[in-house]
C-alpha positions as CSV (number, residue, x, y, z in Angstrom):
1,M,22.7,46.9,89.9
2,S,20.3,47.7,92.8
3,R,17.5,45.7,91.1
4,M,19.8,42.7,90.9
5,R,20.8,43.0,94.5
6,G,17.2,43.3,95.5
7,A,16.2,40.2,93.4
8,S,19.0,38.2,95.0
9,A,18.0,39.2,98.5
10,R,14.4,38.3,97.9
11,G,15.4,34.9,96.5
12,R,17.6,34.2,99.5
13,R,14.9,35.2,101.9
14,R,12.5,32.8,100.3
15,F,14.9,29.9,100.1
16,R,16.5,29.8,103.6
17,K,16.6,26.0,104.1
18,I,17.8,23.9,101.2
19,G,17.4,20.1,101.0
20,I,20.0,17.9,99.3
21,V,19.3,14.3,98.2
22,A,22.0,12.4,96.3
23,K,22.1,9.1,94.4
24,L,23.9,6.9,96.9
25,A,25.7,4.7,94.3
26,S,27.2,7.7,92.5
27,P,30.5,9.0,93.8
28,E,30.0,12.1,91.6
29,A,26.6,12.8,93.3
30,R,28.2,12.5,96.8
31,Q,31.0,14.9,95.9
32,L,28.6,17.4,94.3
33,A,26.4,17.2,97.4
34,L,29.4,18.4,99.5
35,S,30.3,21.1,97.0
36,L,26.7,22.4,97.0
37,E,26.7,22.4,100.8
38,R,29.8,24.6,100.9
39,A,28.4,27.0,98.2
40,L,25.1,27.3,100.0
41,A,26.7,27.8,103.4
42,R,28.8,30.7,101.9
43,R,25.5,32.3,101.0
44,G,24.2,32.1,104.5
45,L,21.7,29.3,103.8
46,E,20.9,26.2,105.9
47,V,21.4,22.8,104.3
48,L,19.4,19.7,105.2
49,F,20.4,16.2,104.0
50,D,18.2,13.2,103.8
51,R,19.3,10.3,106.1
52,E,20.9,8.2,103.4
53,T,22.8,11.1,101.9
54,A,23.9,12.3,105.3
55,R,25.2,8.8,106.1
56,V,27.4,8.5,103.0
57,T,28.7,12.0,103.2
58,R,29.2,11.9,107.0
59,R,26.9,14.9,107.6
60,G,25.1,13.9,110.7
61,V,21.8,12.1,111.0
62,G,19.6,13.7,108.4
63,V,15.9,13.4,107.9
64,P,13.7,10.8,106.2
65,R,13.7,11.2,102.5
66,D,9.9,11.2,102.3
67,R,9.9,14.3,104.6
68,I,12.8,16.3,103.3
69,A,10.6,18.4,100.9
70,R,8.2,19.3,103.8
71,L,11.1,20.5,105.9
72,S,12.9,22.5,103.2
73,D,12.1,25.5,101.1
74,M,13.7,23.9,98.0
75,V,15.3,20.5,97.3
76,F,18.2,19.7,95.0
77,V,18.2,16.1,93.8
78,L,21.5,14.8,92.5
79,G,21.2,11.7,90.4
80,G,18.9,10.4,87.8
81,D,15.1,10.3,87.2
82,G,14.6,7.5,89.8
83,T,16.2,9.6,92.6
84,L,14.1,12.6,91.7
85,L,10.9,10.5,91.7
86,S,11.7,9.3,95.2
87,V,11.5,12.9,96.4
88,A,8.9,14.4,94.0
89,R,6.3,11.7,94.6
90,L,5.5,13.2,98.1
91,A,6.8,16.7,97.9
92,P,4.3,19.5,98.6
93,S,3.5,21.9,95.8
94,S,5.0,24.8,97.7
95,T,8.5,23.2,97.7
96,P,10.2,23.3,94.3
97,V,12.4,20.4,93.3
98,L,15.4,20.8,91.0
99,G,17.0,17.7,89.5
100,I,20.7,17.8,88.6
101,N,21.4,14.9,86.2
102,L,24.1,12.4,87.1
103,G,22.1,9.4,85.8
104,A,21.7,7.6,82.5
105,L,18.8,9.7,81.1
106,G,17.9,12.5,83.4
107,F,14.7,13.4,81.5
108,L,13.2,15.1,84.6
109,A,16.3,17.0,85.6
110,G,16.6,20.7,85.1
111,L,20.4,21.0,85.1
112,S,23.5,19.1,84.2
113,R,26.3,18.4,86.7
114,K,28.5,21.2,85.1
115,E,25.7,23.7,85.6
116,A,24.9,23.0,89.2
117,L,27.3,25.5,90.7
118,S,27.6,28.0,87.9
119,R,23.8,28.6,87.8
120,L,23.2,28.3,91.6
121,D,22.6,32.1,92.0
122,E,20.0,32.1,89.2
123,V,18.1,29.3,91.0
124,L,18.3,31.1,94.4
125,E,17.1,34.4,92.9
126,G,14.0,32.7,91.6
127,K,14.9,33.0,87.9
128,F,14.0,29.4,87.0
129,R,10.7,28.5,85.6
130,Q,8.3,26.5,87.8
131,D,6.7,23.5,86.1
132,K,3.6,22.2,87.8
133,R,3.2,18.5,87.2
134,R,0.1,16.4,87.9
135,R,0.3,13.4,90.1
136,L,-1.9,10.4,90.7
137,D,-3.7,9.2,93.8
138,V,-3.9,5.4,93.8
139,T,-6.5,3.8,96.1
140,V,-6.3,0.1,97.0
141,S,-9.6,-1.2,98.3
142,E,-8.4,-4.3,100.2
143,G,-5.4,-5.9,101.9
144,P,-2.5,-4.8,104.2
145,R,-1.7,-1.8,101.9
146,R,-5.3,-0.6,101.8
147,G,-5.5,3.1,101.4
148,V,-4.2,5.9,99.2
149,H,-0.8,6.0,97.6
150,R,0.8,8.5,95.3
151,A,2.7,8.4,92.0
152,L,4.2,11.1,89.7
153,N,5.0,8.9,86.6
154,D,2.7,5.9,86.6
155,V,0.9,3.1,88.4
156,V,1.1,-0.4,87.1
157,L,-1.2,-3.4,87.9
158,H,0.4,-6.7,87.0
159,K,0.8,-10.3,87.9
160,E,3.6,-11.4,90.2
161,T,4.1,-14.6,88.1
162,I,6.7,-14.1,85.4
163,A,5.7,-14.8,81.8
164,R,2.1,-15.5,82.6
165,I,-0.7,-13.5,81.1
166,S,-4.0,-12.7,82.8
167,T,-7.3,-10.9,82.2
168,F,-7.4,-7.3,83.2
169,S,-10.5,-5.0,83.3
170,V,-10.5,-1.2,83.1
171,S,-13.5,1.0,84.1
172,V,-14.0,4.7,83.9
173,G,-16.3,6.4,86.4
174,G,-17.5,3.0,87.5
175,E,-18.5,2.0,83.9
176,P,-16.7,-0.9,82.2
177,V,-14.5,0.2,79.3
178,S,-12.1,-2.5,78.4
179,R,-11.2,-6.1,79.2
180,F,-8.2,-7.9,77.8
181,R,-5.6,-10.6,78.2
182,G,-2.1,-9.4,78.8
183,D,0.8,-8.9,81.2
184,G,-0.6,-5.8,82.9
185,V,-1.9,-2.3,82.6
186,I,-0.3,1.1,83.0
187,V,-2.0,4.4,84.0
188,S,0.4,7.2,83.3
189,T,0.5,11.0,83.7
190,P,1.9,13.2,81.0
191,T,5.2,13.4,82.9
192,G,5.4,9.6,83.0
193,S,4.3,9.2,79.3
194,T,8.0,9.1,78.3
195,A,8.7,6.2,80.8
196,Y,7.2,2.7,81.0
197,N,4.2,3.9,78.9
198,L,6.5,4.8,76.0
199,S,8.2,1.4,76.1
200,A,4.8,-0.3,76.1
201,G,3.8,1.5,72.9
202,G,1.8,4.4,74.5
203,P,1.8,8.0,73.2
204,V,3.9,10.9,74.4
205,L,1.8,13.5,76.1
206,Y,2.7,17.1,76.5
207,P,3.6,17.7,80.2
208,T,0.9,20.3,80.9
209,L,-1.9,18.4,79.1
210,P,-4.8,17.7,81.4
211,A,-4.9,14.0,80.6
212,V,-3.9,10.5,81.6
213,V,-3.2,7.5,79.4
214,V,-4.2,3.9,80.0
215,T,-1.8,1.5,78.2
216,P,-2.1,-2.3,78.1
217,I,1.2,-4.2,78.5
218,C,1.7,-6.8,75.8
219,P,-2.1,-7.4,75.1
220,H,-2.8,-10.7,73.4
221,T,-4.9,-9.0,70.7
222,L,-4.5,-6.8,67.7
223,A,-7.4,-4.5,68.7
224,Q,-6.3,-3.3,72.2
225,R,-4.7,0.2,72.0
226,P,-3.7,2.9,74.6
227,L,-6.6,5.1,75.7
228,V,-6.1,8.8,76.5
229,L,-8.6,10.2,79.0
230,P,-9.3,13.5,80.8
231,S,-7.2,13.9,84.0
232,S,-10.4,14.2,86.0
233,S,-11.3,10.5,85.1
234,R,-11.8,8.0,87.9
235,I,-10.1,4.8,86.5
236,G,-10.7,1.4,88.0
237,L,-8.2,-1.5,87.5
238,R,-8.7,-5.1,88.4
239,V,-7.3,-8.6,87.6
240,L,-10.2,-10.9,86.9
241,D,-8.8,-14.4,86.8
242,S,-5.9,-14.6,89.3
243,N,-5.9,-17.8,91.4
244,R,-4.6,-18.5,94.9
245,R,-1.1,-19.4,93.6
246,E,-0.6,-16.3,91.5
247,G,-0.3,-12.9,93.3
248,V,-1.3,-9.5,92.0
249,R,1.1,-6.5,92.4
250,V,0.9,-2.7,92.2
251,T,4.0,-0.7,91.3
252,L,4.3,3.1,91.7
253,D,6.8,5.0,89.6
254,G,8.8,1.7,89.1
255,Q,10.0,2.1,92.7
256,E,7.4,1.3,95.3
257,G,5.7,-2.1,94.8
258,F,3.4,-4.2,97.0
259,S,1.1,-7.2,96.7
260,V,-2.7,-6.7,96.7
261,P,-5.5,-9.3,97.1
262,R,-6.7,-10.9,94.0
263,S,-10.1,-9.3,94.3
264,A,-8.8,-5.8,95.0
265,L,-10.0,-2.8,93.0
266,V,-7.2,-0.3,92.3
267,E,-8.7,3.1,91.6
268,V,-6.6,5.9,90.0
269,R,-7.5,9.5,89.9
270,Q,-5.8,12.9,89.7
271,C,-4.1,14.0,92.9
272,A,-5.4,17.3,94.3
273,S,-1.9,18.7,94.5
274,S,0.8,18.9,91.9
275,V,4.6,18.9,92.3
276,T,6.8,21.9,91.3
277,L,9.8,21.1,89.2
278,L,12.3,23.8,88.4
279,R,13.5,24.4,84.8
280,P,15.8,27.0,83.2
281,V,13.7,29.5,81.3
282,E,15.3,28.4,78.0
283,S,14.4,24.7,78.5
284,D,12.2,23.3,75.8
285,H,10.2,20.0,76.0
286,F,10.7,19.1,72.3
287,D,14.4,19.8,72.5
288,K,14.6,17.4,75.4
289,L,12.7,14.8,73.5
290,A,15.2,15.1,70.7
291,E,18.2,15.1,73.0
292,K,17.2,12.3,75.3
293,L,14.9,10.0,73.2
294,R,16.0,11.1,69.7
295,W,12.4,12.0,68.9
296,G,12.1,13.6,65.4
297,I,15.7,13.0,64.5
């Protein structure tokens, strides 16, 4: 008994300020946010909401979502994979993120809605496994969005014009590797390999594999196939034949998108820091593949 009390005390000292981010369109997520707030307050912990969640739950002003992980010791994300990505993309490695699934798939979530409160003390006592997931730094060479951006799942370079193919080039370490006609190209982490990459015919990578996959989108050839590369690779993407009437766009994690100049080089490499996702110790990647994507069934 004394060891359990000691573990609980250590966990609560470590996690003193808990961030909560909820999917705004979900009444269940908003209700669970309030239930978690009450449960955490009873344990003497401070709760911090992001601005959007604070507004819909009438809990003050809140903080910007892109900063909540930096201001918290741990963040609960209530929603689907998209909500979790919006936090995890910029979270420091030192702040663990726990997804509670209230979305359609919830592949990145650690708990279901029913488990959120019943397993809360396990989480606070540090009994959940920490999964370190690699992220991508995406450098745009030209234009108003010139600079470095970040992605957890994937980065996509594609044309803005719908139903028009173009010529894309891929280089590795500055050396040309591939050139093809198609709708676009995806560079995905192992975490993102079950997202857009999978839909485009790319392989599923084990989450801890030190690799990235480059996947063409609808290539107009029978020879072009996805390419798995070491995570240390410096990958260059470019559209070769875009004209003044057809824009070029970069999309990060299917959420943040912006136009880039036609001549811009988009360079993708492994981010120096990872994101920490919390998982129950019994969680198994292959079980999740079978449950969520019916893999192997």
